Backbone as JSON Lines, residues from 0, in Angstrom:
{"i":0,"aa":"M","n":[44.09,23.79,4.4],"ca":[45.52,24.14,4.66],"c":[45.79,22.98,5.52]}
{"i":1,"aa":"I","n":[47.15,23.02,5.93],"ca":[47.61,21.5,6.69],"c":[49.06,22.52,7.09]}
{"i":2,"aa":"R","n":[48.74,22.34,8.68],"ca":[49.93,22.76,9.83],"c":[50.51,21.8,10.09]}
{"i":3,"aa":"V","n":[51.87,21.81,10.42],"ca":[52.65,20.64,10.69],"c":[52.64,21.44,12.49]}
{"i":4,"aa":"T","n":[52.34,20.17,13.26],"ca":[52.25,20.87,14.72],"c":[53.33,20.08,15.64]}
{"i":5,"aa":"K","n":[53.73,19.15,15.57],"ca":[55.03,18.53,16.14],"c":[55.74,17.68,14.94]}
{"i":6,"aa":"V","n":[57.43,17.23,14.91],"ca":[57.84,16.63,14.21],"c":[59.01,15.94,14.96]}
{"i":7,"aa":"E","n":[59.6,14.8,14.95],"ca":[59.62,13.88,15.83],"c":[60.79,12.86,15.45]}
{"i":8,"aa":"A","n":[62.14,13.04,15.09],"ca":[62.83,11.3,14.14],"c":[63.65,11.36,15.87]}
{"i":9,"aa":"R","n":[63.56,9.7,14.9],"ca":[64.24,8.84,15.95],"c":[65.25,7.5,15.1]}
{"i":10,"aa":"H","n":[65.86,6.87,15.81],"ca":[66.68,5.87,15.13],"c":[66.06,4.83,15.1]}
{"i":11,"aa":"D","n":[66.23,4.24,13.53],"ca":[65.25,2.46,13.91],"c":[66.27,2.08,13.3]}
{"i":12,"aa":"S","n":[66.62,0.53,14.08],"ca":[67.96,-0.02,13.11],"c":[66.68,-1.1,12.22]}
{"i":13,"aa":"E","n":[65.2,-1.22,12.66],"ca":[65.02,-2.3,12.07],"c":[64.47,-1.45,10.07]}
{"i":14,"aa":"N","n":[64.82,-0.2,10.11],"ca":[64.87,0.45,8.59],"c":[65.38,0.37,7.75]}
{"i":15,"aa":"R","n":[65.55,-0.32,6.81],"ca":[66.59,-0.06,5.55],"c":[66.92,1.22,5.1]}
{"i":16,"aa":"T","n":[65.76,2.16,5.1],"ca":[66.14,3.75,4.55],"c":[65.13,4.26,5.68]}
{"i":17,"aa":"G","n":[65.0,5.71,5.38],"ca":[64.35,6.31,6.46],"c":[63.01,6.22,5.76]}
{"i":18,"aa":"K","n":[61.67,6.48,6.88],"ca":[60.36,6.48,7.03],"c":[59.85,7.55,7.79]}
{"i":19,"aa":"L","n":[58.35,8.18,7.17],"ca":[57.69,8.7,7.65],"c":[56.68,9.09,7.51]}
{"i":20,"aa":"H","n":[55.69,8.9,9.04],"ca":[54.45,8.79,9.45],"c":[54.08,9.52,9.77]}
{"i":21,"aa":"F","n":[52.76,10.41,9.86],"ca":[51.7,11.57,9.75],"c":[51.0,10.77,10.68]}
{"i":22,"aa":"W","n":[49.61,11.84,11.62],"ca":[49.23,11.47,11.8],"c":[48.47,13.0,12.09]}
{"i":23,"aa":"F","n":[46.81,13.15,11.72],"ca":[46.16,14.0,11.97],"c":[45.85,14.52,13.37]}
{"i":24,"aa":"K","n":[45.39,15.72,14.27],"ca":[45.08,16.46,14.98],"c":[43.19,15.88,15.22]}
{"i":25,"aa":"G","n":[43.1,15.01,16.33],"ca":[41.8,14.47,16.59],"c":[41.25,13.29,15.88]}
{"i":26,"aa":"E","n":[42.49,12.63,15.01],"ca":[42.46,11.4,14.88],"c":[42.55,10.16,15.9]}
{"i":27,"aa":"T","n":[41.85,9.62,15.92],"ca":[42.02,8.59,16.78],"c":[42.93,7.37,16.74]}
{"i":28,"aa":"V","n":[43.57,6.14,16.87],"ca":[43.97,4.88,16.75],"c":[43.05,4.1,15.61]}
{"i":29,"aa":"V","n":[41.71,4.47,16.09],"ca":[40.53,3.51,14.99],"c":[40.14,4.6,13.97]}
{"i":30,"aa":"D","n":[40.14,5.6,13.95],"ca":[40.24,6.43,12.64],"c":[41.3,6.18,11.74]}
{"i":31,"aa":"H","n":[42.57,6.07,12.27],"ca":[43.66,6.08,11.62],"c":[43.77,4.98,10.38]}
{"i":32,"aa":"M","n":[43.54,3.8,12.04],"ca":[43.03,2.14,10.82],"c":[42.16,2.33,9.64]}
{"i":33,"aa":"F","n":[41.05,3.08,10.1],"ca":[39.62,2.84,9.55],"c":[40.2,3.46,8.37]}
{"i":34,"aa":"N","n":[40.82,4.57,8.39],"ca":[41.0,5.38,7.07],"c":[42.49,5.2,6.13]}
{"i":35,"aa":"R","n":[43.67,4.42,7.01],"ca":[44.75,4.39,6.18],"c":[44.79,4.09,5.27]}
{"i":36,"aa":"F","n":[43.95,3.73,3.98],"ca":[43.63,3.75,2.59],"c":[43.17,4.98,2.13]}
{"i":37,"aa":"N","n":[43.09,6.15,3.22],"ca":[42.42,7.42,2.14],"c":[43.43,8.36,2.64]}
{"i":38,"aa":"E","n":[44.48,8.22,3.33],"ca":[45.33,9.52,4.04],"c":[45.71,10.2,2.67]}
{"i":39,"aa":"P","n":[45.71,11.41,2.85],"ca":[45.78,12.71,1.94],"c":[46.9,12.76,1.8]}
{"i":40,"aa":"Y","n":[47.94,11.75,1.46],"ca":[49.47,12.1,1.11],"c":[49.85,12.89,-0.02]}
{"i":41,"aa":"K","n":[48.94,13.2,-0.52],"ca":[49.66,14.23,-1.9],"c":[49.28,15.51,-1.32]}
{"i":42,"aa":"A","n":[48.69,15.76,-0.45],"ca":[48.18,17.3,0.16],"c":[49.26,17.32,1.15]}
{"i":43,"aa":"V","n":[50.26,16.26,1.91],"ca":[51.25,16.26,2.66],"c":[52.52,16.24,2.0]}
{"i":44,"aa":"K","n":[52.38,15.91,0.87],"ca":[54.11,15.75,0.13],"c":[54.68,17.11,-0.17]}
{"i":45,"aa":"P","n":[53.91,18.31,-0.24],"ca":[54.73,19.42,-0.51],"c":[55.47,20.13,0.67]}
{"i":46,"aa":"L","n":[54.48,19.33,1.97],"ca":[55.32,19.89,3.48],"c":[56.78,19.17,3.52]}
{"i":47,"aa":"L","n":[56.97,18.1,3.04],"ca":[58.41,17.32,3.62],"c":[59.56,18.01,3.69]}
{"i":48,"aa":"P","n":[60.03,19.0,2.53],"ca":[61.12,20.13,2.78],"c":[61.1,20.54,4.62]}
{"i":49,"aa":"E","n":[59.74,21.32,4.5],"ca":[59.81,21.85,5.92],"c":[59.62,20.98,7.17]}
{"i":50,"aa":"I","n":[59.04,19.54,7.16],"ca":[58.87,18.81,8.17],"c":[60.76,18.11,8.12]}
{"i":51,"aa":"L","n":[61.26,17.69,7.31],"ca":[62.52,17.09,7.19],"c":[63.56,18.04,7.89]}
{"i":52,"aa":"A","n":[62.99,19.38,7.37],"ca":[64.27,20.49,8.09],"c":[64.15,19.97,9.14]}
{"i":53,"aa":"Q","n":[62.87,20.83,10.11],"ca":[62.43,20.34,11.51],"c":[63.07,18.96,12.22]}
{"i":54,"aa":"A","n":[63.23,18.31,11.71],"ca":[63.76,17.01,11.83],"c":[65.07,16.49,11.82]}
{"i":55,"aa":"G","n":[65.81,17.46,11.2],"ca":[66.85,17.23,11.01],"c":[67.58,16.71,9.82]}
{"i":56,"aa":"V","n":[66.8,15.97,9.19],"ca":[67.31,15.19,8.24],"c":[67.59,15.91,6.68]}
{"i":57,"aa":"V","n":[68.35,15.22,6.29],"ca":[69.19,15.95,4.89],"c":[69.55,14.71,4.02]}
{"i":58,"aa":"G","n":[69.65,15.11,2.76],"ca":[69.79,14.29,1.82],"c":[68.91,13.77,0.96]}
{"i":59,"aa":"L","n":[67.8,14.27,1.13],"ca":[66.63,13.37,0.72],"c":[67.21,13.21,-1.44]}
{"i":60,"aa":"E","n":[66.48,12.31,-1.55],"ca":[67.19,11.58,-3.23],"c":[65.44,11.76,-3.66]}
{"i":61,"aa":"K","n":[64.06,11.32,-2.99],"ca":[63.54,10.77,-3.62],"c":[62.3,10.15,-2.34]}
{"i":62,"aa":"A","n":[61.25,10.61,-1.85],"ca":[60.42,10.59,-1.39],"c":[58.67,9.99,-1.99]}
{"i":63,"aa":"S","n":[58.65,8.84,-1.79],"ca":[57.74,7.46,-2.45],"c":[56.9,7.34,-1.32]}
{"i":64,"aa":"W","n":[55.44,7.52,-1.53],"ca":[53.98,7.11,-0.69],"c":[54.23,5.64,-0.65]}
{"i":65,"aa":"S","n":[53.95,4.92,0.33],"ca":[54.03,3.58,0.2],"c":[53.03,3.55,1.17]}
{"i":66,"aa":"Q","n":[51.88,2.28,0.54],"ca":[50.85,1.75,1.79],"c":[50.87,0.7,2.88]}
{"i":67,"aa":"K","n":[52.72,-0.17,2.51],"ca":[53.26,-0.78,3.42],"c":[54.64,-0.35,3.82]}
{"i":68,"aa":"C","n":[54.59,1.05,4.08],"ca":[56.28,1.13,4.49],"c":[56.55,0.82,5.92]}
{"i":69,"aa":"G","n":[55.21,0.77,6.81],"ca":[55.9,0.24,8.11],"c":[55.42,-1.07,8.25]}
{"i":70,"aa":"C","n":[54.53,-1.51,7.73],"ca":[54.38,-3.5,8.16],"c":[53.69,-3.71,6.95]}
{"i":71,"aa":"S","n":[54.29,-4.9,6.56],"ca":[53.42,-5.72,4.91],"c":[52.33,-5.73,4.74]}
{"i":72,"aa":"C","n":[50.98,-5.88,6.38],"ca":[50.45,-5.99,5.86],"c":[49.27,-4.43,5.0]}
{"i":73,"aa":"G","n":[49.96,-3.44,5.03],"ca":[49.59,-2.64,5.17],"c":[48.74,-1.1,6.12]}
{"i":74,"aa":"C","n":[48.88,-1.86,7.56],"ca":[48.27,-0.85,8.11],"c":[49.02,0.14,8.75]}
{"i":75,"aa":"S","n":[50.15,0.58,8.1],"ca":[50.91,1.72,8.48],"c":[52.07,2.32,7.29]}
{"i":76,"aa":"P","n":[50.55,3.1,6.65],"ca":[51.56,3.83,5.37],"c":[52.38,4.89,5.85]}
{"i":77,"aa":"G","n":[53.25,5.37,4.82],"ca":[53.96,6.42,4.6],"c":[55.18,6.92,4.18]}
{"i":78,"aa":"F","n":[55.85,7.68,3.94],"ca":[56.65,8.06,3.01],"c":[58.42,7.06,3.28]}
{"i":79,"aa":"K","n":[58.22,6.88,1.69],"ca":[59.89,6.35,2.22],"c":[60.69,7.42,1.61]}
{"i":80,"aa":"L","n":[61.97,7.57,2.31],"ca":[62.94,8.53,2.46],"c":[64.09,8.04,1.92]}
{"i":81,"aa":"N","n":[63.99,8.25,0.81],"ca":[65.44,7.21,0.12],"c":[66.41,8.11,-0.11]}
{"i":82,"aa":"G","n":[67.77,7.98,0.17],"ca":[68.85,8.71,0.27],"c":[69.14,9.87,1.44]}
{"i":83,"aa":"A","n":[67.55,9.93,2.2],"ca":[67.97,10.88,3.09],"c":[68.97,10.15,4.37]}
{"i":84,"aa":"T","n":[69.37,10.84,5.3],"ca":[69.93,10.5,6.53],"c":[69.92,11.31,7.89]}
{"i":85,"aa":"Y","n":[69.69,11.01,9.03],"ca":[69.39,11.62,10.34],"c":[70.41,11.7,11.09]}
{"i":86,"aa":"E","n":[70.94,12.54,11.33],"ca":[72.2,12.11,12.1],"c":[73.64,11.35,11.7]}
{"i":87,"aa":"G","n":[73.44,11.3,10.41],"ca":[74.2,10.36,9.52],"c":[74.13,8.77,9.16]}
{"i":88,"aa":"D","n":[72.5,8.65,9.56],"ca":[72.43,7.11,9.68],"c":[71.42,7.47,8.28]}
{"i":89,"aa":"T","n":[71.02,6.01,7.73],"ca":[70.12,5.93,6.84],"c":[68.74,5.24,8.01]}
{"i":90,"aa":"Q","n":[68.8,4.61,9.23],"ca":[67.76,4.07,9.53],"c":[67.51,4.71,10.5]}
{"i":91,"aa":"F","n":[66.08,5.25,10.36],"ca":[65.24,6.33,11.16],"c":[64.05,6.38,11.19]}
{"i":92,"aa":"T","n":[63.1,7.15,11.73],"ca":[61.7,6.62,11.15],"c":[61.49,8.68,11.89]}
{"i":93,"aa":"V","n":[60.43,9.07,11.13],"ca":[59.79,10.83,11.42],"c":[58.38,10.43,11.7]}
{"i":94,"aa":"Y","n":[57.77,10.9,13.07],"ca":[56.51,10.81,13.26],"c":[56.28,12.35,13.22]}
{"i":95,"aa":"V","n":[55.14,12.66,12.67],"ca":[54.64,14.0,12.74],"c":[53.13,13.85,12.68]}
{"i":96,"aa":"D","n":[52.8,14.87,13.92],"ca":[51.46,15.43,14.05],"c":[50.76,16.64,13.12]}
{"i":97,"aa":"L","n":[49.76,16.3,12.41],"ca":[49.14,17.77,11.55],"c":[48.31,18.11,11.88]}
{"i":98,"aa":"E","n":[47.67,19.64,11.46],"ca":[46.3,19.44,12.18],"c":[45.88,20.31,10.58]}
{"i":99,"aa":"C","n":[44.81,20.07,10.59],"ca":[43.63,20.7,9.1],"c":[43.15,21.7,9.69]}
{"i":100,"aa":"V","n":[43.28,23.24,9.15],"ca":[42.99,24.16,9.42],"c":[41.92,24.58,8.0]}
{"i":101,"aa":"G","n":[40.86,24.51,8.43],"ca":[39.81,24.66,7.47],"c":[39.32,23.46,6.57]}
{"i":102,"aa":"N","n":[38.72,23.79,5.57],"ca":[38.13,22.56,4.78],"c":[38.64,22.12,3.34]}
{"i":103,"aa":"E","n":[39.8,22.71,2.82],"ca":[40.68,22.8,2.04],"c":[40.6,21.53,0.94]}
{"i":104,"aa":"I","n":[40.93,20.99,2.02],"ca":[41.21,19.51,1.76],"c":[40.89,18.26,2.22]}
{"i":105,"aa":"E","n":[40.14,17.42,1.59],"ca":[39.34,16.53,2.02],"c":[40.46,15.77,3.35]}
{"i":106,"aa":"T","n":[40.33,15.34,4.14],"ca":[40.77,14.08,5.27],"c":[40.4,13.39,6.17]}
{"i":107,"aa":"P","n":[40.2,12.26,6.34],"ca":[39.71,11.63,7.35],"c":[38.8,12.36,8.33]}
{"i":108,"aa":"I","n":[39.37,13.17,9.07],"ca":[38.74,13.94,10.07],"c":[37.74,14.47,9.58]}
{"i":109,"aa":"N","n":[37.48,15.29,8.56],"ca":[36.88,16.32,8.18],"c":[35.86,16.21,7.04]}
{"i":110,"aa":"N","n":[36.06,15.42,6.86],"ca":[34.78,14.43,5.56],"c":[33.75,13.9,5.99]}
């Protein structure tokens, strides 16, 4: 089971559309970089309605996983949030801290 522990949304004028990036508790920056191609995004996607509600994001039409969401080199994967707005703005980023409880899913820090 994955538990959401922290959600924060910020305006980001460099984005054309909303973005969402997540990290797991206990995951270091080195872990995150090493495992960026193995993120368990399919297990996180069902949590998006809860996460976006906590962040105050509305109007989501489609959430798409993108390996190059935050950077063209692929170092910061995340979800592109098409159609969504935060405080009336489409240019924002949501940052999410997650915790894996048990070993039901394989994450970079429990495998």
